[in-house]
C-alpha positions in Angstrom: 133.9 111.3 106.8 132.9 107.9 108.1 129.6 109.3 109.4 128.8 110.9 106.0 129.5 107.6 104.3 127.1 105.8 106.7 124.4 108.2 105.8 124.9 107.6 102.1 124.8 103.8 102.6 121.6 104.1 104.6 119.5 105.8 102.0 121.0 105.1 98.6 121.1 101.8 96.7 122.8 101.1 93.5 121.3 102.9 90.5 120.1 101.2 87.5 117.2 99.4 86.0 116.5 97.3 89.1 114.8 100.1 91.0 111.7 102.3 90.6 111.8 105.8 92.3 113.6 106.8 95.4 113.7 105.6 99.0 110.7 106.7 101.1 110.9 106.9 104.9 108.2 105.8 107.4 108.7 105.3 111.1 112.5 105.2 110.7 112.5 102.5 108.0 113.2 103.1 104.3 111.2 101.6 101.4 111.8 101.3 97.7 110.2 99.5 94.8 112.1 97.1 92.6 111.5 96.8 88.9 109.3 93.9 87.8 111.1 90.6 88.5 110.7 87.2 90.1 110.2 87.2 93.9 113.5 85.4 94.5 115.4 87.9 92.3 113.8 90.8 94.3 114.8 89.3 97.6 118.3 88.8 96.4 118.4 92.5 95.3 117.1 93.5 98.8 119.7 91.3 100.5 122.4 92.9 98.3 121.6 96.3 99.9 121.4 94.9 103.5 117.6 94.5 103.7 114.6 92.2 102.8 111.3 92.4 101.0 108.8 94.3 103.1 107.3 93.1 106.4 104.0 94.8 107.2 103.3 94.9 110.9 100.0 96.8 111.2 97.1 98.4 109.4 98.7 101.9 109.5 101.9 100.6 107.7 99.8 98.7 105.2 97.8 101.9 104.4 100.9 104.1 104.1 102.4 101.6 101.7 99.3 101.5 99.6 99.0 105.3 99.5 102.7 105.8 98.8 103.5 103.0 96.3 100.3 101.7 94.6 99.9 104.9 92.5 103.0 103.6 90.8 102.0 100.0 90.2 98.9 97.8 90.4 100.3 95.2 92.8 103.3 94.9 95.1 105.0 91.7 96.1 105.5 91.4 99.8 108.1 89.5 101.9 105.4 87.1 103.0 105.8 83.4 101.9 104.5 80.0 102.7 107.1 77.2 103.1 106.6 74.1 101.0 105.7 71.9 104.0 103.0 74.2 105.3 99.4 73.2 105.3 97.4 74.7 102.4 96.0 77.1 101.9 96.6 79.3 105.0 99.1 77.5 107.2 102.6 78.5 108.1 102.9 82.0 106.4 106.2 83.7 107.4 108.0 87.0 106.8 111.3 86.6 104.9 112.8 89.0 107.5 112.2 86.4 110.2 109.8 88.8 112.1 106.7 87.2 113.5 103.4 87.5 111.5 101.4 89.7 113.8 99.2 91.4 111.1 97.6 90.2 107.9 95.2 91.8 105.5 94.0 89.0 103.2 91.3 89.7 100.6 88.1 87.7 101.5 88.5 84.1 100.5 92.3 84.3 100.4 94.8 82.8 100.8 93.4 80.1 98.4 95.6 77.6 96.8 93.9 74.4 95.7 96.9 73.4 93.5 99.7 74.3 95.9 101.6 76.7 93.7 100.7 80.1 95.3 103.1 80.5 98.2 103.8 84.2 98.1 101.7 87.3 98.9 101.0 90.5 96.9 99.3 93.8 97.9 96.5 94.9 95.6 95.3 98.4 94.7 92.8 99.8 97.2 91.3 98.5 99.4 95.0 97.4 99.9 94.3 93.8 100.7 96.5 90.8 100.0 96.2 87.7 97.8 98.5 84.7 97.3 100.3 84.3 94.0 102.9 82.1 92.3 105.9 84.5 92.5 106.3 84.8 88.7 107.0 88.5 88.0 105.9 91.6 89.9 107.1 94.9 91.3 108.3 94.2 94.9 108.8 96.5 97.9 112.2 96.5 99.8 112.3 97.6 103.4 115.5 98.7 104.9 115.6 98.8 108.7 118.6 100.7 109.9 120.8 99.0 112.5 121.0 100.9 115.8 124.7 101.4 115.3 124.0 103.0 111.9 121.4 105.3 113.4 123.9 106.3 116.0 126.6 107.0 113.4 124.3 109.1 111.3 123.2 111.1 114.4 126.8 111.5 115.4 127.8 112.5 111.9 125.0 115.2 111.9 126.2 116.4 115.3 129.8 116.6 114.0 128.7 118.7 111.1 127.4 121.3 113.6 130.7 121.3 115.5 134.3 122.2 114.5 137.5 121.9 116.4 139.6 124.9 117.1 143.0 123.8 118.4 142.1 122.0 121.6 138.4 123.0 122.1 135.2 122.1 120.3 132.8 124.8 119.2 129.2 123.8 118.3 126.8 125.9 116.3 123.2 124.9 116.7 120.5 126.4 114.5 118.3 128.8 116.5 114.6 128.0 117.1 113.6 131.3 115.5 
């Protein structure tokens, strides 16, 4: 029962008006859109389900996100932000997850922030580039990265479903390859 519960917690978030669509899987991570809200509200929602706003690590992930989620909305707020003490316009950008920034896909001329109020990033409809914005209201993307222990429990739970105990021995029934 514990294993089945872990599976539910891994791929289901609270229902209601805070979410758009279902969780989508890519490379073992799970992604889901929030309803339109402020960036800080979206991050709080993400933290509430044990995750953060999305961290994009390479061009392939950026493209998958664009193809999967941009048909639903015009822009997607990312987990990329610029701390207040950072040098404008392009210094100090960080992922809210704490992961290092190893990939960016800024639109030509961005980030640009002559006034100093655009310290967050959004993904635009194709060509799937990013611009900086003020964080007012947007649809955001949450990325859930399963903990290794959770992945183990889910795997163990799936294995347990294939096996059943008969007195003192275990019998496992695996699907045939045919």
